[in-house]
TIZAMAR-294871 format. One line per 10 residues: number of its first residue (from 0); their letters; for each residue y, x, z of C-alpha. Coordinates in nm, 2 decimals, decimal comma, padded with zeros to 4 digits. Layout:
N
NUM = a = Y/X/Z  ...;
***
This chain:
396
0 = xxxxxxxxxx = -01,43/00,28/-01,32  -01,26/00,09/-01,04  -01,31/00,20/-00,68  -01,40/-00,08/-00,44  -01,18/-00,13/-00,13  -01,46/-00,01/00,10  -01,42/00,34/-00,04  -01,07/00,36/00,10  -01,23/00,46/00,44  -01,06/00,77/00,56;
10 = xxxxxxxxxx = -01,29/01,04/00,69  -01,07/01,33/00,80  -01,37/01,54/00,90  -01,73/01,47/00,84  -01,87/01,48/01,19  -02,10/01,22/01,33  -02,00/01,04/01,65  -02,27/01,12/01,90  -02,42/00,86/02,13  -02,35/00,96/02,48;
20 = xxxxxxxxxx = -02,47/00,77/02,79  -02,18/00,65/03,01  -02,10/00,39/03,27  -01,84/00,11/03,23  -01,61/00,29/03,00  -01,24/00,21/03,01  -01,07/00,30/02,68  -00,71/00,34/02,59  -00,60/00,20/02,25  -00,25/00,32/02,15;
30 = xxxxxxxxxx = -00,13/00,08/01,88  00,17/00,05/01,65  00,25/-00,27/01,48  00,49/-00,41/01,22  00,42/-00,77/01,32  00,17/-00,91/01,57  -00,12/-00,68/01,50  -00,15/-00,53/01,85  -00,12/-00,86/02,03  -00,41/-00,99/01,80;
40 = xxxxxxxxxx = -00,62/-00,69/01,88  -00,56/-00,73/02,25  -00,68/-01,09/02,23  -00,98/-01,01/02,02  -01,08/-00,72/02,24  -01,08/-00,94/02,54  -01,38/-01,11/02,39  -01,54/-00,77/02,32  -01,49/-00,67/02,68  -01,66/-00,99/02,80;
50 = xxxxxxxxxx = -01,96/-00,92/02,57  -01,99/-00,55/02,63  -01,84/-00,47/02,97  -01,62/-00,20/02,80  -01,26/-00,24/02,89  -01,00/-00,16/02,62  -00,63/-00,13/02,72  -00,41/-00,20/02,42  -00,07/-00,03/02,45  00,20/-00,09/02,19;
60 = xxxxxxxxxx = 00,40/00,22/02,08  00,62/00,32/01,79  00,43/00,51/01,52  00,67/00,80/01,56  00,55/00,85/01,92  00,19/00,84/01,82  00,25/01,09/01,54  00,44/01,32/01,77  00,16/01,31/02,03  -00,10/01,41/01,77;
70 = xxxxxxxxxx = 00,04/01,76/01,78  -00,10/01,80/02,13  -00,43/01,62/02,06  -00,54/01,26/02,01  -00,32/01,07/02,26  -00,57/00,80/02,33  -00,94/00,70/02,27  -00,83/00,50/01,97  -00,49/00,50/01,78  -00,36/00,29/01,50;
80 = xxxxxxxxxx = -00,13/00,44/01,24  -00,05/00,46/00,87  00,08/00,82/00,85  -00,21/01,00/00,68  -00,01/01,32/00,65  00,00/01,33/01,03  -00,38/01,31/01,05  -00,42/01,59/00,79  -00,17/01,80/00,99  -00,37/01,74/01,31;
90 = xxxxxxxxxx = -00,69/01,86/01,13  -00,51/02,16/00,99  -00,40/02,25/01,34  -00,76/02,26/01,46  -00,83/01,91/01,58  -01,16/01,85/01,40  -01,37/01,54/01,40  -01,10/01,27/01,34  -01,24/00,95/01,19  -01,03/00,67/01,04;
100 = xxxxxxxxxx = -01,14/00,32/00,96  -00,87/00,12/00,77  -00,79/-00,22/00,91  -00,54/-00,34/00,66  -00,39/-00,26/00,32  -00,04/-00,28/00,18  -00,08/-00,36/-00,19  00,18/-00,35/-00,47  00,19/-00,64/-00,73  00,46/-00,85/-00,91;
110 = xxxxxxxxxx = 00,64/-01,15/-00,75  00,73/-01,39/-01,03  00,99/-01,67/-01,05  00,78/-01,96/-01,19  01,07/-02,20/-01,20  01,25/-01,98/-01,45  00,95/-01,98/-01,68  00,93/-02,35/-01,66  01,30/-02,39/-01,73  01,27/-02,15/-02,03;
120 = xxxxxxxxxx = 00,96/-02,33/-02,16  00,77/-02,00/-02,17  00,40/-01,96/-02,07  00,35/-01,74/-01,77  00,14/-01,43/-01,87  -00,13/-01,34/-01,62  -00,16/-01,70/-01,49  -00,51/-01,80/-01,38  -00,59/-01,45/-01,22  -00,61/-01,28/-01,56;
130 = xxxxxxxxxx = -00,41/-00,97/-01,62  -00,17/-00,98/-01,92  -00,06/-00,66/-02,09  00,28/-00,50/-02,03  00,38/-00,59/-02,39  00,30/-00,96/-02,32  00,50/-00,95/-01,99  00,80/-00,77/-02,14  00,82/-01,02/-02,43  00,79/-01,32/-02,20;
140 = xxxxxxxxxx = 01,04/-01,18/-01,94  01,30/-01,11/-02,20  01,26/-01,46/-02,35  01,31/-01,61/-02,01  01,63/-01,42/-01,96  01,75/-01,53/-02,30  01,68/-01,90/-02,23  01,80/-01,92/-01,87  02,09/-01,81/-01,64  01,87/-01,53/-01,51;
150 = xxxxxxxxxx = 02,03/-01,19/-01,55  01,74/-00,95/-01,51  01,39/-00,94/-01,65  01,26/-00,70/-01,39  01,38/-00,56/-01,05  01,20/-00,26/-00,89  01,33/00,00/-00,65  01,31/00,37/-00,72  01,14/00,43/-00,39  00,81/00,59/-00,29;
160 = xxxxxxxxxx = 00,50/00,41/-00,44  00,67/00,12/-00,62  00,67/00,30/-00,96  00,33/00,45/-00,92  00,12/00,14/-00,99  00,29/00,06/-01,32  00,26/00,43/-01,42  -00,12/00,43/-01,34  -00,17/00,11/-01,53  -00,01/00,27/-01,83;
170 = xxxxxxxxxx = -00,24/00,57/-01,81  -00,09/00,82/-01,57  -00,33/01,05/-01,39  -00,21/01,19/-01,06  -00,52/01,40/-00,97  -00,67/01,69/-01,16  -01,05/01,76/-01,18  -01,03/01,94/-00,84  -00,88/01,63/-00,68  -00,55/01,82/-00,64;
180 = xxxxxxxxxx = -00,23/01,61/-00,66  -00,07/01,77/-00,96  00,02/01,48/-01,20  -00,18/01,64/-01,48  -00,13/01,35/-01,72  00,22/01,20/-01,69  00,20/00,99/-02,01  00,18/00,66/-01,83  00,48/00,75/-01,61  00,67/00,84/-01,92;
190 = xxxxxxxxxx = 00,59/00,51/-02,07  00,71/00,32/-01,77  01,03/00,52/-01,74  01,09/00,44/-02,10  01,04/00,07/-02,03  01,29/00,09/-01,75  01,54/00,28/-01,96  01,51/00,02/-02,23  01,57/-00,26/-01,98  01,87/-00,07/-01,84;
200 = xxxxxxxxxx = 02,02/-00,02/-02,19  01,98/-00,40/-02,25  02,12/-00,49/-01,91  01,79/-00,65/-01,81  01,72/-00,45/-01,49  01,97/-00,37/-01,22  02,10/-00,01/-01,24  02,17/00,03/-00,87  01,81/-00,03/-00,75  01,70/00,26/-00,97;
210 = xxxxxxxxxx = 01,96/00,48/-00,79  01,81/00,40/-00,45  02,00/00,10/-00,31  01,67/-00,08/-00,23  01,82/-00,42/-00,32  01,56/-00,54/-00,58  01,44/-00,81/-00,35  01,79/-00,95/-00,32  01,81/-00,99/-00,70  01,48/-01,18/-00,70;
220 = xxxxxxxxxx = 01,54/-01,41/-00,40  01,88/-01,51/-00,55  01,70/-01,61/-00,87  01,87/-01,34/-01,08  01,55/-01,14/-01,16  01,24/-01,30/-01,31  01,00/-01,04/-01,18  01,01/-00,82/-00,87  00,76/-00,54/-00,81  00,69/-00,48/-00,44;
230 = xxxxxxxxxx = 00,43/-00,51/-00,17  00,22/-00,75/00,03  00,43/-00,68/00,34  00,72/-00,86/00,18  00,55/-01,20/00,14  00,68/-01,38/00,45  01,03/-01,24/00,40  01,05/-01,34/00,04  00,92/-01,69/00,13  01,19/-01,72/00,40;
240 = xxxxxxxxxx = 01,47/-01,60/00,18  01,38/-01,82/-00,12  01,31/-02,13/00,08  01,31/-02,43/-00,15  01,53/-02,27/-00,41  01,26/-02,21/-00,67  00,88/-02,18/-00,71  00,73/-01,83/-00,71  00,39/-01,66/-00,70  00,23/-01,32/-00,68;
250 = xxxxxxxxxx = 00,04/-01,25/-01,01  -00,20/-00,98/-01,14  -00,04/-00,64/-01,22  00,04/-00,60/-01,59  -00,23/-00,40/-01,77  -00,21/-00,10/-02,00  -00,41/00,20/-02,11  -00,52/00,24/-01,74  -00,61/-00,12/-01,69  -00,44/-00,35/-01,43;
260 = xxxxxxxxxx = -00,37/-00,17/-01,10  -00,12/-00,15/-00,82  -00,14/00,10/-00,55  -00,24/00,06/-00,18  -00,15/00,21/00,15  -00,39/00,18/00,44  -00,33/00,15/00,81  -00,62/00,29/01,01  -00,79/00,29/01,34  -00,85/00,66/01,43;
270 = xxxxxxxxxx = -01,08/00,81/01,69  -01,22/01,16/01,77  -01,58/01,26/01,75  -01,74/01,43/02,06  -01,49/01,28/02,31  -01,63/01,17/02,65  -01,60/00,81/02,56  -01,73/00,84/02,21  -02,02/00,60/02,25  -01,80/00,33/02,38;
280 = xxxxxxxxxx = -01,54/00,40/02,11  -01,81/00,38/01,84  -01,91/00,03/01,98  -01,55/-00,08/01,96  -01,51/00,04/01,60  -01,84/-00,12/01,49  -01,74/-00,45/01,65  -01,39/-00,46/01,50  -01,51/-00,37/01,15  -01,76/-00,65/01,13;
290 = xxxxxxxxxx = -01,68/-00,88/00,84  -01,59/-01,18/01,06  -01,37/-00,97/01,28  -01,18/-00,81/00,99  -01,12/-01,15/00,84  -01,00/-01,29/01,17  -00,76/-01,00/01,21  -00,63/-01,04/00,85  -00,60/-01,42/00,89  -00,41/-01,40/01,22;
300 = xxxxxxxxxx = -00,18/-01,11/01,12  -00,11/-01,22/00,76  -00,23/-00,89/00,62  -00,46/-00,79/00,33  -00,81/-00,69/00,46  -00,90/-00,33/00,40  -01,27/-00,37/00,34  -01,42/-00,54/00,03  -01,67/-00,73/00,24  -01,39/-00,89/00,44;
310 = xxxxxxxxxx = -01,18/-00,97/00,13  -01,44/-01,12/-00,10  -01,34/-01,48/-00,03  -01,02/-01,68/00,00  -00,88/-01,65/00,36  -00,74/-01,95/00,54  -00,43/-01,75/00,67  -00,26/-01,88/00,98  00,05/-02,01/00,81  00,19/-02,35/00,74;
320 = xxxxxxxxxx = 00,33/-02,23/00,40  00,07/-02,26/00,12  00,28/-02,03/-00,10  00,25/-01,75/00,16  -00,12/-01,80/00,19  -00,16/-01,80/-00,19  00,04/-01,49/-00,23  -00,16/-01,30/00,04  -00,49/-01,40/-00,12  -00,34/-01,29/-00,46;
330 = xxxxxxxxxx = -00,27/-00,94/-00,31  -00,62/-00,93/-00,17  -00,76/-01,00/-00,52  -00,54/-00,71/-00,66  -00,69/-00,48/-00,40  -01,03/-00,52/-00,56  -00,89/-00,40/-00,89  -00,74/-00,07/-00,77  -00,81/00,25/-00,96  -00,98/00,53/-00,76;
340 = xxxxxxxxxx = -00,65/00,72/-00,75  -00,45/00,41/-00,65  -00,63/00,41/-00,32  -00,65/00,78/-00,27  -00,29/00,87/-00,33  -00,17/00,75/00,01  -00,43/00,95/00,19  -00,35/01,28/00,02  -00,16/01,53/00,24  00,10/01,59/-00,04;
350 = xxxxxxxxxx = 00,17/01,22/-00,10  00,49/01,24/00,09  00,59/01,54/-00,11  00,53/01,35/-00,43  00,73/01,05/-00,31  01,02/01,25/-00,19  01,04/01,45/-00,52  01,00/01,13/-00,73  01,28/00,96/-00,54  01,51/01,25/-00,60;
360 = xxxxxxxxxx = 01,43/01,34/-00,96  01,39/00,99/-01,09  01,72/00,89/-00,93  01,88/01,17/-01,11  01,71/01,06/-01,44  01,83/00,70/-01,41  02,18/00,83/-01,32  02,18/01,02/-01,65  02,21/01,36/-01,47  01,88/01,50/-01,61;
370 = xxxxxxxxxx = 01,65/01,41/-01,90  01,29/01,28/-01,85  01,13/01,62/-01,92  01,35/01,79/-01,65  01,28/01,51/-01,40  00,91/01,53/-01,44  00,91/01,91/-01,43  01,09/01,89/-01,10  00,83/01,66/-00,95  00,55/01,88/-01,06;
380 = xxxxxxxxxx = 00,72/02,19/-00,94  00,77/02,03/-00,59  00,40/01,95/-00,58  00,30/02,31/-00,69  00,53/02,47/-00,43  00,38/02,25/-00,16  00,03/02,32/-00,27  00,09/02,70/-00,27  00,26/02,68/00,07  -00,04/02,54/00,25;
390 = xxxxxx = -00,42/02,58/00,23  -00,60/02,33/00,01  -00,70/02,03/00,22  -01,06/02,05/00,09  -01,11/02,41/00,18  -01,19/02,58/00,51;
***
């Protein structure tokens, strides 16, 4: 069963925000941004202030500073960040009552060179918003390489979450019945590693990217790779680098035993229950998370909405490039198809442990230094060690 986007709401501690009487609250909103998110919030909240009389001062800060300040308590009435591990650490240190509402998602899906398919005379699998199987995609990608000057069928970096979506789509289960991150069923990950190994042996995926160079995008934007698996945050950059060289689109994730799914990472607005300004903060949060506001924020920032009710229609993104707008809306559609675990992984306190271990052991696997069994055993051992070193996140 698929989990809707709305369930990616982060509730760090289940405490209600009390309604407290207060006069003309002045709130501090400490905000990090990758683009123009904080500027958009400042402009939007000016309207909120005019309506409510509640002033909100938006201050832009690096996420690293916000995370560091969490150790001494929530550094503002509201903060914006994506580091869920930092929030879990804050709760573990005794800061209860943290509430997070996601304002945007970073979603993984394939970028595809449509011009190469046209040149090869091959039909594009998954066109028309219908997911095609991994077998269909692999057959088509290899055929395109054979019939064109493209060198690689697929480019993907061995980095963090980029390999997780394909593994989940092929049947991998990352959580056990107690919701512990233990990778109890690694079958789908094994299948995807075998796919990548086969492409490596055939010279149809670049070796260096699986060793950690992070250059998959370069292979795609130069027209050398037919498919590139990455995230929604890359849309504008890809469009700028490709220019008019070829036609491309973001298409549904290939499907397997686990269906069609990428993974998602959420950026959230975080506040603390019981603070002196909690009633005013609650009003700000409620105002910002209305459907129209979330759509406005997504449209103006070129981000994927985090709530289903804000992503259930095509958005008229603020861009002059129809390819960019189409790609962002394609990512929004992919967000609706996420598996439960695909949305939960980023929020788990051991997600960083998994990604670090995956980067290390899978790099060694692709380098030929260890076999698949050893690599996967190393990842699971790292998770077990981390789990044993700290109290379970769902226990007092």
